[in-house]
C-alpha positions as YAML, in Angstrom:
chain: A
units: angstrom
residues:
- id: 1
  name: MET
  ca: [62.49, -185.59, -130.34]
- id: 2
  name: THR
  ca: [60.68, -183.63, -133.07]
- id: 3
  name: THR
  ca: [56.89, -183.74, -133.04]
- id: 4
  name: THR
  ca: [55.07, -183.82, -136.36]
- id: 5
  name: ARG
  ca: [51.91, -181.79, -136.00]
- id: 6
  name: THR
  ca: [48.77, -182.84, -137.78]
- id: 7
  name: GLU
  ca: [47.22, -180.02, -139.75]
- id: 8
  name: GLN
  ca: [43.92, -179.09, -138.12]
- id: 9
  name: PRO
  ca: [40.95, -178.14, -140.30]
- id: 10
  name: THR
  ca: [40.18, -174.49, -140.96]
- id: 11
  name: PRO
  ca: [37.12, -173.36, -138.99]
- id: 12
  name: ASP
  ca: [33.96, -172.09, -140.61]
- id: 13
  name: TYR
  ca: [33.89, -168.47, -141.72]
- id: 14
  name: VAL
  ca: [32.29, -166.24, -139.09]
- id: 15
  name: PRO
  ca: [29.34, -164.12, -140.30]
- id: 16
  name: GLY
  ca: [29.12, -160.41, -139.53]
- id: 17
  name: HIS
  ca: [27.37, -159.12, -136.44]
- id: 18
  name: GLY
  ca: [27.27, -155.37, -137.09]
- id: 19
  name: LEU
  ca: [30.31, -154.70, -134.89]
- id: 20
  name: LEU
  ca: [31.47, -151.69, -136.94]
- id: 21
  name: ARG
  ca: [28.10, -150.25, -137.87]
- id: 22
  name: GLY
  ca: [28.31, -146.60, -138.91]
- id: 23
  name: ARG
  ca: [32.10, -146.35, -138.88]
- id: 24
  name: THR
  ca: [34.36, -145.19, -141.71]
- id: 25
  name: VAL
  ca: [37.43, -147.40, -141.96]
- id: 26
  name: VAL
  ca: [40.68, -146.71, -143.82]
- id: 27
  name: VAL
  ca: [42.97, -149.66, -144.63]
- id: 28
  name: THR
  ca: [46.46, -149.47, -146.17]
- id: 29
  name: ALA
  ca: [47.87, -152.28, -148.36]
- id: 30
  name: ALA
  ca: [44.24, -153.28, -148.81]
- id: 31
  name: ALA
  ca: [44.18, -154.77, -152.32]
- id: 32
  name: GLY
  ca: [44.86, -158.36, -153.27]
- id: 33
  name: ALA
  ca: [44.40, -161.39, -151.03]
- id: 34
  name: GLY
  ca: [46.25, -160.76, -147.78]
- id: 35
  name: ILE
  ca: [45.31, -159.52, -144.31]
- id: 36
  name: GLY
  ca: [44.47, -156.01, -145.52]
- id: 37
  name: ALA
  ca: [42.04, -157.27, -148.16]
- id: 38
  name: SER
  ca: [40.42, -159.59, -145.63]
- id: 39
  name: MET
  ca: [40.06, -156.72, -143.18]
- id: 40
  name: VAL
  ca: [38.30, -154.61, -145.81]
- id: 41
  name: ARG
  ca: [35.79, -157.37, -146.47]
- id: 42
  name: ARG
  ca: [35.25, -158.06, -142.78]
- id: 43
  name: CYS
  ca: [34.60, -154.38, -142.08]
- id: 44
  name: LEU
  ca: [31.98, -154.22, -144.82]
- id: 45
  name: GLU
  ca: [30.40, -157.41, -143.51]
- id: 46
  name: GLU
  ca: [30.35, -155.83, -140.05]
- id: 47
  name: ASP
  ca: [28.23, -152.97, -141.46]
- id: 48
  name: ALA
  ca: [30.93, -150.29, -141.65]
- id: 49
  name: HIS
  ca: [29.50, -147.11, -143.15]
- id: 50
  name: ALA
  ca: [32.32, -147.07, -145.70]
- id: 51
  name: VAL
  ca: [35.81, -148.46, -146.26]
- id: 52
  name: VAL
  ca: [38.60, -146.60, -148.04]
- id: 53
  name: LEU
  ca: [41.26, -148.84, -149.56]
- id: 54
  name: GLY
  ca: [44.82, -147.67, -150.06]
- id: 55
  name: ASP
  ca: [47.48, -149.60, -152.00]
- id: 56
  name: THR
  ca: [50.45, -149.00, -154.29]
- id: 57
  name: HIS
  ca: [49.41, -151.65, -156.80]
- id: 58
  name: GLU
  ca: [47.02, -149.79, -159.09]
- id: 59
  name: ARG
  ca: [45.70, -152.79, -161.03]
- id: 60
  name: ARG
  ca: [44.92, -154.87, -157.94]
- id: 61
  name: LEU
  ca: [43.43, -151.81, -156.27]
- id: 62
  name: ALA
  ca: [41.09, -151.14, -159.19]
- id: 63
  name: GLU
  ca: [40.05, -154.79, -159.35]
- id: 64
  name: SER
  ca: [39.38, -154.93, -155.61]
- id: 65
  name: HIS
  ca: [37.37, -151.71, -155.73]
- id: 66
  name: GLU
  ca: [35.25, -152.96, -158.61]
- id: 67
  name: LEU
  ca: [34.46, -156.28, -156.94]
- id: 68
  name: LEU
  ca: [33.67, -154.78, -153.53]
- id: 69
  name: ALA
  ca: [31.59, -151.95, -154.97]
- id: 70
  name: GLU
  ca: [29.53, -154.45, -156.94]
- id: 71
  name: GLU
  ca: [28.96, -156.62, -153.86]
- id: 72
  name: PHE
  ca: [28.52, -153.97, -151.16]
- id: 73
  name: GLY
  ca: [27.57, -150.83, -153.09]
- id: 74
  name: GLU
  ca: [29.46, -147.97, -154.75]
- id: 75
  name: ASP
  ca: [28.58, -145.64, -151.90]
- id: 76
  name: ARG
  ca: [30.41, -147.77, -149.32]
- id: 77
  name: VAL
  ca: [33.77, -148.34, -151.03]
- id: 78
  name: ALA
  ca: [36.50, -146.00, -152.26]
- id: 79
  name: ALA
  ca: [40.04, -146.68, -153.44]
- id: 80
  name: VAL
  ca: [43.10, -144.43, -153.52]
- id: 81
  name: THR
  ca: [46.62, -145.17, -154.71]
- id: 82
  name: CYS
  ca: [48.73, -144.70, -151.60]
- id: 83
  name: ASP
  ca: [52.42, -145.19, -150.93]
- id: 84
  name: VAL
  ca: [52.85, -144.72, -147.19]
- id: 85
  name: THR
  ca: [56.40, -143.45, -147.69]
- id: 86
  name: THR
  ca: [54.91, -140.29, -149.25]
- id: 87
  name: GLU
  ca: [53.18, -137.84, -146.93]
- id: 88
  name: GLU
  ca: [51.10, -136.34, -149.76]
- id: 89
  name: GLN
  ca: [49.62, -139.73, -150.63]
- id: 90
  name: VAL
  ca: [48.78, -140.49, -147.00]
- id: 91
  name: THR
  ca: [47.03, -137.10, -146.86]
- id: 92
  name: ALA
  ca: [45.07, -137.92, -150.05]
- id: 93
  name: LEU
  ca: [43.98, -141.25, -148.56]
- id: 94
  name: LEU
  ca: [42.64, -139.56, -145.44]
- id: 95
  name: ASP
  ca: [41.08, -136.77, -147.49]
- id: 96
  name: THR
  ca: [39.02, -139.41, -149.29]
- id: 97
  name: ALA
  ca: [37.65, -140.63, -145.96]
- id: 98
  name: GLU
  ca: [36.27, -137.13, -145.37]
- id: 99
  name: GLN
  ca: [33.72, -137.85, -148.11]
- id: 100
  name: PHE
  ca: [32.24, -140.43, -145.75]
- id: 101
  name: GLY
  ca: [32.36, -138.35, -142.57]
- id: 102
  name: GLY
  ca: [36.04, -138.78, -141.77]
- id: 103
  name: VAL
  ca: [38.13, -141.68, -140.53]
- id: 104
  name: ASP
  ca: [36.84, -143.55, -137.45]
- id: 105
  name: VAL
  ca: [39.14, -146.58, -137.70]
- id: 106
  name: MET
  ca: [42.64, -146.44, -139.22]
- id: 107
  name: VAL
  ca: [44.16, -149.83, -140.09]
- id: 108
  name: ASN
  ca: [47.89, -149.61, -140.80]
- id: 109
  name: ASN
  ca: [48.60, -152.80, -142.68]
- id: 110
  name: ALA
  ca: [51.32, -151.68, -145.12]
- id: 111
  name: GLY
  ca: [54.65, -153.40, -144.65]
- id: 112
  name: LEU
  ca: [57.57, -154.83, -146.59]
- id: 113
  name: GLY
  ca: [59.61, -157.93, -145.87]
- id: 114
  name: GLY
  ca: [62.55, -159.60, -147.56]
- id: 115
  name: THR
  ca: [65.34, -161.96, -146.60]
- id: 116
  name: ALA
  ca: [69.03, -161.10, -146.26]
- id: 117
  name: PRO
  ca: [71.68, -162.07, -143.69]
- id: 118
  name: ILE
  ca: [72.91, -159.12, -141.66]
- id: 119
  name: THR
  ca: [76.42, -159.50, -143.18]
- id: 120
  name: GLU
  ca: [75.02, -158.92, -146.67]
- id: 121
  name: MET
  ca: [72.11, -156.55, -146.01]
- id: 122
  name: THR
  ca: [72.53, -153.23, -147.79]
- id: 123
  name: ASP
  ca: [71.63, -149.80, -146.48]
- id: 124
  name: GLU
  ca: [68.97, -149.59, -149.18]
- id: 125
  name: GLN
  ca: [67.36, -152.90, -148.11]
- id: 126
  name: TRP
  ca: [67.36, -151.81, -144.46]
- id: 127
  name: SER
  ca: [66.02, -148.32, -145.14]
- id: 128
  name: ARG
  ca: [63.30, -149.47, -147.54]
- id: 129
  name: VAL
  ca: [61.84, -151.97, -145.07]
- id: 130
  name: LEU
  ca: [62.01, -149.48, -142.18]
- id: 131
  name: ASP
  ca: [60.49, -146.62, -144.20]
- id: 132
  name: ILE
  ca: [57.47, -148.61, -145.34]
- id: 133
  name: THR
  ca: [56.87, -150.81, -142.32]
- id: 134
  name: LEU
  ca: [57.69, -148.50, -139.41]
- id: 135
  name: THR
  ca: [57.88, -144.91, -140.66]
- id: 136
  name: GLY
  ca: [54.89, -145.45, -142.95]
- id: 137
  name: THR
  ca: [52.88, -146.64, -139.95]
- id: 138
  name: PHE
  ca: [53.98, -143.54, -138.03]
- id: 139
  name: ARG
  ca: [52.85, -141.25, -140.85]
- id: 140
  name: CYS
  ca: [49.41, -142.86, -140.88]
- id: 141
  name: VAL
  ca: [49.06, -142.83, -137.08]
- id: 142
  name: ARG
  ca: [49.97, -139.14, -137.01]
- id: 143
  name: GLY
  ca: [47.67, -138.19, -139.88]
- id: 144
  name: ALA
  ca: [44.66, -140.19, -138.71]
- id: 145
  name: SER
  ca: [44.93, -139.18, -135.05]
- id: 146
  name: ASN
  ca: [45.12, -135.47, -135.87]
- id: 147
  name: ARG
  ca: [41.94, -135.74, -137.92]
- id: 148
  name: MET
  ca: [40.14, -137.75, -135.26]
- id: 149
  name: ILE
  ca: [41.06, -135.20, -132.59]
- id: 150
  name: ALA
  ca: [39.99, -132.26, -134.76]
- id: 151
  name: ALA
  ca: [36.63, -133.94, -135.44]
- id: 152
  name: GLY
  ca: [36.09, -134.89, -131.80]
- id: 153
  name: LYS
  ca: [35.96, -138.59, -132.68]
- id: 154
  name: LYS
  ca: [36.68, -141.41, -130.22]
- id: 155
  name: GLY
  ca: [38.51, -143.28, -132.92]
- id: 156
  name: VAL
  ca: [40.62, -146.41, -133.12]
- id: 157
  name: ILE
  ca: [44.01, -147.02, -134.72]
- id: 158
  name: LEU
  ca: [45.16, -150.56, -135.48]
- id: 159
  name: ASN
  ca: [48.71, -151.45, -136.48]
- id: 160
  name: ASN
  ca: [49.84, -154.71, -138.06]
- id: 161
  name: ALA
  ca: [52.96, -155.96, -136.29]
- id: 162
  name: SER
  ca: [54.34, -159.52, -136.37]
- id: 163
  name: VAL
  ca: [55.54, -162.22, -133.99]
- id: 164
  name: ILE
  ca: [58.94, -161.62, -135.58]
- id: 165
  name: GLY
  ca: [59.00, -158.41, -133.55]
- id: 166
  name: TRP
  ca: [59.35, -160.72, -130.53]
- id: 167
  name: ARG
  ca: [61.10, -163.79, -131.93]
- id: 168
  name: ALA
  ca: [64.33, -164.12, -133.88]
- id: 169
  name: GLN
  ca: [64.31, -165.40, -137.44]
- id: 170
  name: GLU
  ca: [67.30, -165.72, -139.75]
- id: 171
  name: GLY
  ca: [67.62, -163.12, -142.48]
- id: 172
  name: GLN
  ca: [64.94, -160.88, -140.98]
- id: 173
  name: ALA
  ca: [66.92, -158.25, -139.04]
- id: 174
  name: HIS
  ca: [65.34, -155.31, -140.92]
- id: 175
  name: TYR
  ca: [61.79, -156.69, -140.77]
- id: 176
  name: ALA
  ca: [62.14, -157.73, -137.13]
- id: 177
  name: ALA
  ca: [63.47, -154.31, -136.16]
- id: 178
  name: ALA
  ca: [60.63, -152.60, -138.04]
- id: 179
  name: LYS
  ca: [57.92, -154.75, -136.47]
- id: 180
  name: ALA
  ca: [59.40, -154.38, -132.98]
- id: 181
  name: GLY
  ca: [59.32, -150.65, -133.68]
- id: 182
  name: VAL
  ca: [55.63, -150.86, -134.63]
- id: 183
  name: MET
  ca: [54.96, -152.51, -131.27]
- id: 184
  name: ALA
  ca: [56.79, -149.77, -129.38]
- id: 185
  name: LEU
  ca: [55.11, -147.07, -131.48]
- id: 186
  name: THR
  ca: [51.73, -148.60, -130.64]
- id: 187
  name: ARG
  ca: [52.35, -148.51, -126.90]
- id: 188
  name: SER
  ca: [53.71, -144.96, -126.83]
- id: 189
  name: ALA
  ca: [51.11, -143.53, -129.21]
- id: 190
  name: ALA
  ca: [48.38, -145.09, -127.07]
- id: 191
  name: LEU
  ca: [49.50, -143.02, -124.08]
- id: 192
  name: ASP
  ca: [49.79, -139.84, -126.15]
- id: 193
  name: LEU
  ca: [46.30, -140.26, -127.57]
- id: 194
  name: ALA
  ca: [44.41, -141.62, -124.55]
- id: 195
  name: PRO
  ca: [43.59, -138.10, -123.23]
- id: 196
  name: HIS
  ca: [41.74, -137.52, -126.52]
- id: 197
  name: GLY
  ca: [39.70, -140.71, -126.16]
- id: 198
  name: LEU
  ca: [41.54, -142.52, -128.96]
- id: 199
  name: ARG
  ca: [42.68, -146.13, -128.72]
- id: 200
  name: VAL
  ca: [45.77, -147.61, -130.39]
- id: 201
  name: ASN
  ca: [46.40, -151.35, -130.54]
- id: 202
  name: ALA
  ca: [48.27, -153.82, -132.73]
- id: 203
  name: VAL
  ca: [48.03, -157.41, -133.87]
- id: 204
  name: ALA
  ca: [51.06, -159.66, -134.23]
- id: 205
  name: PRO
  ca: [50.30, -162.49, -136.66]
- id: 206
  name: SER
  ca: [52.67, -165.39, -137.25]
- id: 207
  name: LEU
  ca: [51.82, -167.17, -140.50]
- id: 208
  name: ALA
  ca: [48.79, -166.12, -142.54]
- id: 209
  name: MET
  ca: [48.49, -167.93, -145.86]
- id: 210
  name: HIS
  ca: [47.53, -166.18, -149.09]
- id: 211
  name: PRO
  ca: [48.43, -166.68, -152.78]
- id: 212
  name: PHE
  ca: [51.17, -164.03, -152.88]
- id: 213
  name: LEU
  ca: [52.99, -165.59, -149.90]
- id: 214
  name: ALA
  ca: [52.79, -169.01, -151.49]
- id: 215
  name: LYS
  ca: [54.24, -167.57, -154.70]
- id: 216
  name: VAL
  ca: [57.33, -166.03, -153.05]
- id: 217
  name: THR
  ca: [58.01, -168.72, -150.43]
- id: 218
  name: SER
  ca: [59.30, -172.22, -151.01]
- id: 219
  name: GLY
  ca: [57.10, -175.17, -150.15]
- id: 220
  name: GLU
  ca: [59.82, -176.48, -147.85]
- id: 221
  name: LEU
  ca: [59.92, -173.28, -145.81]
- id: 222
  name: LEU
  ca: [56.12, -173.08, -145.61]
- id: 223
  name: ALA
  ca: [55.97, -176.67, -144.37]
- id: 224
  name: ASP
  ca: [58.56, -175.84, -141.70]
- id: 225
  name: LEU
  ca: [56.68, -172.69, -140.63]
- id: 226
  name: LYS
  ca: [53.42, -174.64, -140.37]
- id: 227
  name: GLN
  ca: [55.09, -177.13, -138.05]
- id: 228
  name: ARG
  ca: [55.88, -174.28, -135.66]
- id: 229
  name: GLU
  ca: [52.15, -173.68, -135.26]
- id: 230
  name: ALA
  ca: [50.17, -175.60, -132.65]
- id: 231
  name: PHE
  ca: [47.38, -176.25, -135.16]
- id: 232
  name: GLY
  ca: [49.85, -177.45, -137.81]
- id: 233
  name: ARG
  ca: [48.50, -174.92, -140.31]
- id: 234
  name: ALA
  ca: [48.76, -171.30, -141.29]
- id: 235
  name: ALA
  ca: [46.03, -168.85, -140.30]
- id: 236
  name: GLU
  ca: [43.58, -167.73, -142.92]
- id: 237
  name: PRO
  ca: [43.91, -163.94, -143.42]
- id: 238
  name: TRP
  ca: [40.29, -163.53, -142.27]
- id: 239
  name: GLU
  ca: [41.17, -165.15, -138.94]
- id: 240
  name: VAL
  ca: [43.62, -162.31, -138.33]
- id: 241
  name: ALA
  ca: [41.04, -159.79, -139.56]
- id: 242
  name: ASN
  ca: [38.53, -161.15, -137.04]
- id: 243
  name: VAL
  ca: [40.83, -160.12, -134.18]
- id: 244
  name: MET
  ca: [41.34, -156.73, -135.79]
- id: 245
  name: VAL
  ca: [37.56, -156.24, -136.00]
- id: 246
  name: PHE
  ca: [37.33, -157.04, -132.29]
- id: 247
  name: LEU
  ca: [40.00, -154.40, -131.54]
- id: 248
  name: ALA
  ca: [38.26, -151.87, -133.78]
- id: 249
  name: GLY
  ca: [34.87, -152.34, -132.15]
- id: 250
  name: ASP
  ca: [33.25, -151.57, -128.81]
- id: 251
  name: TYR
  ca: [33.95, -154.95, -127.17]
- id: 252
  name: SER
  ca: [37.59, -153.83, -126.71]
- id: 253
  name: SER
  ca: [36.75, -150.37, -125.35]
- id: 254
  name: TYR
  ca: [39.18, -150.65, -122.40]
- id: 255
  name: MET
  ca: [42.11, -151.94, -124.45]
- id: 256
  name: THR
  ca: [44.82, -149.58, -125.63]
- id: 257
  name: GLY
  ca: [48.57, -149.91, -126.11]
- id: 258
  name: GLU
  ca: [48.19, -153.69, -126.50]
- id: 259
  name: VAL
  ca: [49.93, -155.96, -128.98]
- id: 260
  name: VAL
  ca: [47.75, -159.04, -129.45]
- id: 261
  name: SER
  ca: [49.39, -162.18, -130.78]
- id: 262
  name: VAL
  ca: [47.31, -163.81, -133.52]
- id: 263
  name: SER
  ca: [49.30, -167.00, -133.58]
- id: 264
  name: SER
  ca: [49.11, -170.64, -132.57]
- id: 265
  name: GLN
  ca: [52.88, -170.84, -132.21]
- id: 266
  name: HIS
  ca: [53.71, -173.05, -129.25]
- id: 267
  name: ALA
  ca: [56.31, -172.29, -126.61]
...
């Protein structure tokens, strides 16, 4: 018997509490309306010293920078075009953080999805998703951790994984493999970096609704995905960002190598 789940109301937005006061945060895939953009806003609301946005979409990046700078101040926001498949652009992103005292929190949000059955998936489709989602995360973990160690910082690295790294979904072999790899990377990097006082954790969201997702996903599929959630609704991107802020701040000081599910998916 199939249960139809009633969509529960979205909770009230949570105000900032100064959880990231004084920290410089770098966020990839930070422009637009998804989890990365919500994380940028949450960090600024939590009194981060500065946030550096990286994204490949120059127009959205410029628009996001302009809006955030107007709201939070020019001296707290910077934006850099960054394709995480290119080492030089990752370096330029982290170089920009040096203007604000160097990276304290690195948020690796860049990723690429797509749908193709394994029988029809091309090498190019597979490689593109893996290079952005997994290898791009590796490049940023490596670059940020080396700078944190050199500066003597007790920094934090956060990776964006997905419940698809745990659970099968048709047409998602490349994305699932990449996100499972992000989870494994998180756990291993955490052990490598613990002697330096750095923490590495990940979040694994299920369904976070934003305009771009709605644009590229059919209403029928979204309705089906919502029914897999205990609350009968998608998460708001800021609800995922709230968990990321917790992992970035001092309340999670004894957590490292963890992959935290941000999902209401029922068993």
